[in-house]
C-alpha positions in Angstrom: 10.6 -64.5 -13.0 8.3 -64.5 -16.0 7.2 -60.9 -16.0 9.0 -57.5 -15.4 9.1 -56.7 -11.6 6.6 -54.1 -10.6 9.4 -51.8 -9.4 10.7 -51.6 -12.9 7.4 -50.7 -14.5 6.1 -47.1 -15.3 3.7 -46.2 -12.5 0.6 -44.4 -13.8 -1.8 -42.9 -11.3 -5.5 -42.5 -12.2 -6.9 -39.5 -10.3 -10.1 -37.5 -10.2 -13.3 -36.7 -8.4 -15.7 -39.4 -7.3 -17.7 -41.1 -10.1 -15.6 -39.3 -12.9 -15.0 -42.7 -14.5 -11.5 -43.5 -13.6 -12.2 -47.3 -13.2 -14.2 -47.3 -16.4 -11.2 -45.7 -18.1 -8.9 -48.3 -16.7 -11.1 -51.1 -17.9 -11.2 -49.6 -21.4 -7.4 -49.2 -21.8 -6.6 -52.6 -20.4 -9.5 -54.3 -22.2 -10.4 -56.0 -19.0 -12.9 -55.7 -16.0 -10.1 -54.7 -13.7 -12.1 -52.3 -11.5 -15.7 -52.5 -10.3 -17.8 -49.8 -11.8 -21.0 -48.4 -10.6 -23.2 -45.3 -10.8 -22.8 -45.0 -6.9 -20.0 -42.5 -6.0 -17.0 -43.9 -4.2 -17.1 -47.4 -5.6 -13.3 -47.6 -5.6 -12.5 -47.7 -1.9 -8.8 -48.8 -2.1 -6.0 -48.5 -4.8 -6.4 -51.0 -7.5 -3.2 -52.1 -9.2 -3.1 -53.5 -12.7 0.0 -54.4 -14.7 0.1 -54.2 -18.5 2.6 -54.4 -21.4 1.8 -51.0 -23.1 4.0 -51.1 -26.2 6.0 -49.3 -27.3 6.1 -47.7 -23.7 6.9 -51.0 -22.1 5.7 -52.6 -18.8 3.4 -50.3 -16.8 1.4 -50.5 -13.6 -1.9 -48.7 -13.4 -2.9 -47.3 -9.9 -6.7 -46.7 -9.8 -7.3 -44.5 -6.7 -10.3 -43.4 -4.6 -11.9 -40.3 -5.9 -11.6 -36.8 -4.4 -14.7 -35.2 -3.0 -15.8 -38.4 -1.3 -18.1 -37.5 1.6 -18.3 -40.9 3.3 -17.0 -41.7 6.7 -14.0 -43.3 5.3 -13.1 -40.4 3.0 -10.1 -39.3 4.8 -8.5 -42.6 5.0 -9.1 -43.2 1.2 -7.6 -39.9 0.3 -4.6 -40.5 2.5 -3.9 -43.7 0.5 -4.5 -41.8 -2.8 -2.0 -39.1 -1.7 0.5 -41.7 -0.7 0.3 -43.2 -4.3 1.6 -40.0 -5.6 4.9 -40.8 -3.9 5.5 -43.5 -6.4 3.6 -42.2 -9.5 5.9 -41.5 -12.6 2.8 -40.0 -14.5 -0.6 -38.9 -13.4 -3.8 -39.1 -15.4 -6.6 -36.7 -14.4 -10.0 -38.1 -15.3 -12.6 -35.4 -15.5 -16.4 -36.0 -15.7 -16.9 -34.2 -19.0 -16.3 -30.4 -18.7 -16.9 -30.4 -14.9 -13.7 -28.7 -13.5 -13.6 -27.4 -9.9 -11.7 -27.6 -6.7 -11.1 -31.3 -6.9 -9.4 -31.1 -10.2 -7.4 -28.0 -9.2 -6.2 -29.7 -6.1 -5.0 -32.7 -8.1 -3.2 -30.4 -10.6 -1.6 -28.4 -7.8 -0.3 -31.5 -6.0 1.1 -32.9 -9.2 2.8 -29.7 -10.0 4.3 -29.5 -6.5 5.7 -33.0 -7.0 6.7 -32.5 -10.6 4.7 -35.3 -11.8 3.7 -35.0 -15.5 0.0 -34.9 -16.0 -2.4 -36.0 -18.8 -6.0 -34.9 -18.8 -8.7 -37.2 -19.9 -12.3 -36.0 -20.4 -14.7 -38.8 -19.9 -18.3 -38.7 -21.0 -17.3 -36.6 -24.0 -20.4 -37.8 -25.8 -22.5 -35.9 -23.3 -20.5 -32.8 -22.7 -18.7 -30.2 -24.8 -15.1 -30.8 -23.6 -11.8 -28.7 -23.9 -9.2 -29.6 -26.3 -6.3 -29.9 -23.9 -6.8 -33.6 -23.2 -8.1 -36.9 -24.6 -11.9 -37.1 -25.1 -13.3 -40.4 -24.4 -16.5 -42.3 -23.6 -15.1 -45.0 -21.3 -18.2 -47.1 -21.8 -17.5 -47.4 -25.6 -15.3 -50.4 -26.2 -15.1 -49.7 -29.9 -13.1 -46.6 -29.2 -10.3 -48.5 -27.4 -7.8 -48.4 -30.3 -8.2 -44.7 -30.8 -7.9 -43.9 -27.1 -4.9 -46.1 -26.7 -3.1 -44.5 -29.6 -3.8 -41.0 -28.3 -2.7 -42.0 -24.7 0.5 -43.7 -26.0 1.4 -40.5 -27.9 1.0 -38.4 -24.7 2.9 -40.9 -22.6 5.9 -40.9 -24.9 6.1 -37.1 -24.6 6.0 -37.2 -20.9 7.6 -40.4 -19.8 10.7 -39.8 -17.5 14.0 -40.0 -19.3 15.3 -42.4 -16.7 12.5 -44.9 -17.7 13.2 -44.6 -21.4 17.0 -45.0 -20.7 17.1 -46.8 -17.4 20.3 -46.6 -15.5 22.4 -49.7 -15.3 22.5 -51.9 -12.2 26.1 -53.0 -12.6 27.0 -53.4 -16.3 28.6 -49.9 -16.6 31.0 -50.6 -13.9 33.1 -53.0 -16.1 34.0 -53.4 -19.7 32.0 -55.8 -21.9 33.2 -59.5 -21.7 34.3 -58.9 -18.1 33.9 -61.6 -15.4 31.6 -60.9 -12.5 31.2 -63.1 -9.5 27.9 -62.9 -7.5 28.0 -64.3 -4.0 24.4 -65.2 -3.2 23.9 -66.9 0.2 20.9 -69.2 0.4 19.3 -68.4 3.8 15.9 -69.0 5.3 14.4 -66.1 3.6 15.4 -67.2 0.1 12.3 -68.1 -1.9 12.1 -71.9 -2.6 13.5 -72.9 -6.0 14.4 -69.2 -6.9 16.9 -66.4 -6.3 15.8 -63.2 -4.7 14.9 -60.3 -7.0 18.2 -58.3 -6.7 20.3 -61.3 -7.6 18.1 -62.1 -10.6 18.2 -58.5 -11.8 22.0 -58.4 -11.4 22.4 -61.6 -13.5 20.1 -60.1 -16.2 21.9 -56.7 -16.3 25.4 -58.4 -16.5 24.2 -60.4 -19.4 22.7 -57.4 -21.1 26.1 -55.9 -21.0 27.7 -59.0 -22.5 29.6 -60.1 -19.4 30.5 -63.5 -17.9 28.7 -64.3 -14.7 29.7 -66.8 -12.1 27.2 -67.3 -9.3 28.3 -69.0 -6.1 27.5 -69.3 -2.4 29.9 -67.8 0.1 31.1 -71.3 0.9 32.4 -71.8 -2.6 33.7 -68.2 -3.2 37.4 -68.9 -2.5 37.3 -72.0 -4.8 35.7 -69.9 -7.6 38.5 -67.4 -7.2 41.2 -70.0 -7.5 39.6 -71.7 -10.4 39.7 -68.6 -12.6 42.6 -68.2 -15.0 42.2 -64.4 -14.7 41.0 -62.4 -11.7 37.3 -61.4 -11.9 36.7 -57.7 -12.8 33.9 -57.2 -10.2 32.5 -59.1 -7.1 29.1 -58.5 -5.7 27.7 -60.0 -2.5 24.7 -60.0 -0.2 25.3 -57.4 2.4 25.2 -60.0 5.2 28.5 -61.5 4.1 30.2 -58.3 3.1 32.9 -58.5 5.7 33.7 -62.0 4.5 33.9 -60.9 0.8 36.1 -58.0 1.6 38.5 -60.2 3.7 38.8 -62.9 0.9 38.9 -60.4 -2.1 42.3 -59.1 -3.2 42.6 -55.3 -3.0 43.0 -54.9 -6.8 39.5 -56.4 -7.4 36.6 -54.2 -7.4 33.7 -55.4 -5.0 30.4 -54.1 -3.7 27.0 -55.3 -2.5 23.6 -55.9 -4.2 22.0 -53.4 -1.9 24.5 -50.7 -2.6 23.9 -51.2 -6.4 20.2 -50.7 -5.7 21.0 -47.5 -3.7 22.4 -46.2 -7.1 19.8 -47.7 -9.3 16.7 -46.5 -7.2 18.0 -43.5 -5.3 20.9 -41.3 -4.6 24.1 -43.3 -3.8 26.2 -40.3 -2.5 23.3 -39.0 -0.3 22.9 -42.5 1.3 26.6 -42.9 1.7 26.7 -39.6 3.6 23.8 -40.7 5.7 25.7 -43.8 6.9 28.4 -41.5 8.4 25.7 -40.3 10.9 25.8 -43.6 12.6 28.9 -42.6 14.5 27.1 -39.6 15.9 24.1 -41.4 17.4 23.5 -40.8 21.1 21.5 -42.4 23.9 17.8 -42.1 23.3 18.1 -41.2 19.6 15.3 -42.6 17.4 16.2 -44.5 14.2 13.5 -45.6 11.7 14.1 -48.8 9.6 11.7 -48.8 6.5 11.3 -52.1 4.9 9.5 -52.2 1.4 8.3 -55.8 1.8 5.6 -57.0 4.2 6.9 -60.4 4.5 6.6 -62.3 7.8 9.9 -61.7 9.7 12.0 -64.7 10.7 13.9 -65.0 13.9 17.1 -63.4 12.6 15.4 -61.0 10.1 17.8 -58.4 8.7 15.7 -55.3 9.3 14.0 -56.2 12.6 16.8 -58.1 14.3 20.3 -58.0 12.7 20.6 -54.3 11.8 19.2 -53.1 15.3 21.7 -55.4 17.1 24.6 -54.4 14.9 23.7 -50.7 15.4 23.6 -51.0 19.2 26.8 -53.0 19.3 28.7 -50.5 17.1 27.5 -47.4 18.8 27.2 -48.7 22.4 24.2 -46.5 22.7 20.6 -47.2 23.9 18.8 -46.4 20.7 15.1 -46.4 20.1 14.4 -48.2 16.8 11.0 -48.0 15.0 10.0 -50.1 11.9 7.6 -49.5 9.1 6.9 -51.8 6.1 5.1 -51.6 2.8 4.2 -48.2 1.4 3.9 -46.7 4.9 6.4 -43.8 5.6 5.7 -41.6 8.6 5.1 -37.9 8.6 6.9 -37.3 11.8 10.3 -37.7 10.3 11.9 -34.8 12.4 11.7 -37.2 15.5 14.4 -39.3 13.9 18.1 -39.0 13.7 18.6 -41.5 11.0 16.4 -43.4 8.4 17.6 -46.8 7.1 15.8 -47.7 3.9 15.9 -51.3 2.6 17.4 -51.9 -0.8 14.0 -51.1 -2.4 13.8 -54.0 -5.0 10.0 -53.9 -4.9 9.8 -50.1 -5.0 10.3 -47.9 -8.0 12.9 -45.1 -8.3 10.4 -42.3 -7.8 9.3 -43.7 -4.5 12.7 -44.0 -3.0 13.7 -40.5 -4.3 10.5 -39.2 -2.8 11.6 -40.7 0.6 15.1 -39.1 0.3 13.4 -35.8 -0.5 11.2 -36.0 2.5 14.2 -36.8 4.7 16.0 -33.8 3.3 13.1 -31.6 4.0 13.0 -32.8 7.6 16.7 -32.5 8.0 17.2 -36.2 8.7 20.0 -38.4 7.4 19.0 -41.4 5.2 20.9 -44.4 4.2 20.0 -48.0 3.0 20.5 -51.5 4.3 23.7 -52.3 2.3 25.5 -49.1 2.9 24.5 -49.2 6.6 25.8 -52.7 7.0 29.0 -52.0 5.2 29.6 -48.9 7.5 28.8 -51.0 10.6 31.2 -53.7 9.4 34.0 -51.1 8.7 34.2 -51.8 5.1 32.1 -49.0 3.4 35.1 -47.3 1.7 36.2 -50.6 0.2 32.8 -51.4 -1.3 32.3 -47.9 -2.6 35.4 -48.1 -4.8 33.7 -49.3 -8.0 31.8 -46.0 -8.1 34.6 -43.4 -7.6 
């Protein structure tokens, strides 16, 4: 990994009516022709993403959205995607066309207020219109103004950036003392990227090193050998969820252990809420619907964890005839009330706001939610054991 994962970047959504200059503004602040611009309304037809190192803020991802007020045949679908982007936006920037302020802008402000998303106003075409003083005045076509606009934008972002981005929660480093020994059990299966480890494993290694710990990385086949080779017992063991029952069986009771996915339940969402959600598994009945939500859109292999293994383990554990639906990517259904349980993946490619948004939607619908690692640990009968590091 040579750049910060997108899920760890500050997500900034560019919103506004059609032809307000959102794409031009993005091109100005990035110094690149990221988005196509045109005098024709509705040029941006889909969400355009652009990553940037915006110091001193840090790594960000810009989300250039389709404009409000689009009257084309695809307007509803474009706005549906724009609204979905707000599920993951940490900060919103409302780009206005000069001093034009109407129902489109009021709708955007109301939606951001409802979701508690901090909002920055940008008045584009300020060279043509007399604009209010409650935002940043720009002429997005004037490249010579880039330094001034960036400085003003950074000042506003620093005021509004969420606290958990400035001081991001630890993945695992706070669970042990500095100079502790941590063993990471990382199976290499068919879905592991060639020549690399998967993202949760890489992030766990980095987090452990950030907290000045000693990290030992092994496959499950060498775990017992690793334990025996250590002069002192490890302070923490973390494994892939698919070998959690093996890890628990081989790990002495006085050694703390958990899974990568459970660590991500804490990092990205609400660990307690998801642990409570797993307890709903025992209450499932014949005909109940379960939703499995996978962030990635990878091609599933024959024994895919979300599409094959978890459904099989669920049916075996409950003995019930369950109806299991799957969604992937940024899709999250509106009809949540139809489900008895939502099982969210670890969310390594999703940011914290998006996972929290999904938890909130499930709360509103009265539906329990858990994640892959917690669900699997419950199905294997070891959830209490792998939750001990957090008590």
